C-alpha positions as a printed NumPy array, in Angstrom:
array([[ -0.053,  -0.016,  -0.005],
       [  1.511,   3.378,  -0.953],
       [  2.237,   6.041,   1.697],
       [ -0.191,   8.674,   2.441],
       [  0.325,  12.044,   0.769],
       [  0.865,  13.652,   4.157],
       [  3.751,  11.196,   4.756],
       [  5.375,  12.005,   1.37 ],
       [  4.995,  15.663,   2.163],
       [  6.706,  15.542,   5.642],
       [ 10.233,  16.567,   4.611],
       [  8.828,  19.648,   2.804],
       [  6.567,  20.424,   5.723],
       [  9.657,  20.206,   8.072],
       [ 11.452,  22.829,   5.834],
       [  8.425,  25.148,   5.734],
       [  8.051,  24.967,   9.602],
       [ 11.66 ,  25.614,  10.408],
       [ 11.527,  28.663,   8.205],
       [  8.574,  30.031,  10.192],
       [  5.782,  28.933,   7.91 ],
       [  2.925,  26.708,   8.957],
       [  1.587,  24.465,   6.327],
       [ -1.158,  21.855,   6.11 ],
       [ -2.743,  19.742,   3.432],
       [ -6.495,  19.847,   2.927],
       [ -8.298,  16.917,   1.541],
       [ -9.74 ,  17.998,  -1.887],
       [ -9.811,  16.918,  -5.539],
       [-10.657,  18.645,  -8.755],
       [-13.981,  17.316, -10.319],
       [-13.672,  13.805, -11.805],
       [-10.305,  13.211, -10.234],
       [ -9.441,  10.594,  -7.584],
       [ -9.572,  12.228,  -4.107],
       [ -6.696,  10.127,  -2.802],
       [ -4.452,  11.84 ,  -5.276],
       [ -5.069,  15.482,  -4.369],
       [ -4.506,  17.796,  -1.501],
       [ -4.823,  21.55 ,  -1.436],
       [ -1.752,  23.237,   0.012],
       [ -2.413,  25.817,   2.681],
       [  0.523,  27.947,   4.076],
       [  0.102,  30.563,   6.803],
       [ -3.639,  30.165,   6.382],
       [ -3.609,  31.044,   2.677],
       [ -4.799,  28.408,   0.215],
       [ -2.157,  28.252,  -2.376],
       [ -3.548,  25.556,  -4.711],
       [ -3.667,  21.846,  -5.338],
       [ -0.78 ,  19.356,  -5.181],
       [ -1.065,  16.076,  -7.044],
       [  0.122,  12.835,  -5.462],
       [ -0.006,  10.262,  -8.435],
       [  0.251,   6.805,  -7.332],
       [  3.198,   5.981,  -9.452],
       [  5.143,   8.814,  -7.898],
       [  4.179,   8.321,  -4.35 ],
       [  4.775,   4.477,  -4.474],
       [  8.285,   4.796,  -6.105],
       [ 10.674,   3.099,  -3.809],
       [ 13.125,   6.003,  -4.504],
       [ 11.354,   8.684,  -2.587],
       [ 13.591,  11.376,  -4.102],
       [ 11.376,  11.795,  -7.149],
       [  8.349,  12.471,  -5.053],
       [ 10.106,  14.71 ,  -2.651],
       [ 11.577,  16.708,  -5.502],
       [  8.242,  17.143,  -7.209],
       [  6.453,  18.287,  -3.991],
       [  9.432,  20.69 ,  -3.046],
       [  9.394,  22.199,  -6.48 ],
       [  5.619,  22.71 ,  -6.604],
       [  5.422,  23.927,  -3.008],
       [  8.302,  26.417,  -3.49 ],
       [  6.596,  27.832,  -6.774],
       [  3.288,  28.173,  -4.934],
       [  4.876,  30.045,  -1.91 ],
       [  6.985,  32.342,  -4.045],
       [  3.999,  33.171,  -6.291],
       [  1.936,  34.088,  -3.25 ],
       [  4.503,  35.838,  -1.019],
       [  2.283,  38.957,  -0.75 ],
       [ -0.396,  36.943,   0.767],
       [  1.661,  35.042,   3.249],
       [  2.464,  36.509,   6.704],
       [  6.188,  37.509,   6.839],
       [  6.593,  38.016,   3.105],
       [  9.947,  36.167,   3.076],
       [ 11.472,  34.032,   0.451],
       [ 11.309,  30.279,   1.097],
       [ 13.277,  28.356,   1.838],
       [ 15.367,  30.952,   3.574],
       [ 18.89 ,  31.218,   2.531],
       [ 21.74 ,  31.837,   5.08 ],
       [ 22.535,  35.106,   6.884],
       [ 21.611,  38.225,   5.1  ],
       [ 20.971,  36.547,   1.785],
       [ 17.511,  37.843,   0.616],
       [ 17.04 ,  35.122,  -1.924],
       [ 15.337,  31.744,  -1.624],
       [ 17.435,  28.723,  -1.798],
       [ 17.171,  26.665,  -5.043],
       [ 16.05 ,  23.09 ,  -5.381],
       [ 18.487,  20.569,  -7.01 ],
       [ 18.37 ,  16.964,  -7.78 ],
       [ 20.98 ,  14.778,  -6.051],
       [ 22.994,  12.113,  -7.707],
       [ 22.262,   8.333,  -7.308],
       [ 18.699,   8.743,  -6.11 ],
       [ 19.514,  10.595,  -3.023],
       [ 17.112,  13.076,  -1.615],
       [ 17.085,  16.386,  -3.5  ],
       [ 18.633,  19.451,  -1.651],
       [ 18.29 ,  23.127,  -1.305],
       [ 21.404,  25.171,  -2.116],
       [ 22.382,  28.973,  -2.076],
       [ 22.301,  30.341,  -5.627],
       [ 25.433,  32.395,  -4.816],
       [ 27.313,  29.65 ,  -3.248],
       [ 26.105,  26.101,  -4.281],
       [ 28.431,  24.497,  -1.556],
       [ 25.947,  25.867,   1.07 ],
       [ 23.222,  23.045,   1.009],
       [ 20.69 ,  21.139,   2.995],
       [ 18.886,  18.088,   1.88 ],
       [ 15.067,  18.614,   1.586],
       [ 13.675,  17.786,   5.049],
       [ 16.966,  19.043,   6.919],
       [ 16.77 ,  22.79 ,   6.528],
       [ 18.157,  24.226,   9.776],
       [ 15.535,  26.999,   9.942],
       [ 15.523,  30.7  ,   9.627],
       [ 16.705,  31.504,  13.081],
       [ 19.449,  28.828,  13.373],
       [ 20.895,  29.863,  10.003],
       [ 21.026,  33.433,  10.974],
       [ 22.241,  32.724,  14.475],
       [ 24.99 ,  30.261,  13.493],
       [ 26.345,  32.454,  10.819],
       [ 26.467,  35.578,  13.098],
       [ 28.106,  33.785,  15.893],
       [ 30.795,  32.303,  13.753],
       [ 31.581,  35.613,  12.152],
       [ 31.709,  37.409,  15.435],
       [ 34.192,  34.816,  16.964],
       [ 36.249,  34.85 ,  13.719],
       [ 35.465,  31.224,  13.204],
       [ 33.557,  31.471,   9.857],
       [ 34.16 ,  28.454,   7.62 ],
       [ 31.753,  26.85 ,   5.073],
       [ 29.677,  24.288,   6.927],
       [ 30.067,  20.691,   5.682],
       [ 26.388,  19.915,   5.304],
       [ 26.553,  17.763,   2.275],
       [ 25.56 ,  14.723,   4.099]])
């Protein structure tokens, strides 16, 4: 039996929450579609639109394809609707003072996709492991203040 859409969405939900955005999936389906394959994405109380969970994608033993698809469509919906979302900040939050969102990339060998800084691709986090807006700002500020700044090794 394939996993539930909410289970497949869990890594993306983690990254939304650590960046200060509350998300939920609402059970819905376009007319004539299988209701098990659709959920409406609601972020910060704003309904952003439908996400499709086709069985062949959700049931894939390599979860990376489903996670990449959900992360891609969620980021597009969030960035399209920034003016409606409380906080009006890019998602996922990049490090320090970077105002841009991180970019989504596919990992080699079926590994989970990751977010990376568009200015410095070596700064990256697997989807579902984003450290969060406050930790990212705090960690960079402390390291710079103490003269200990080095690129983090977060390629695991």
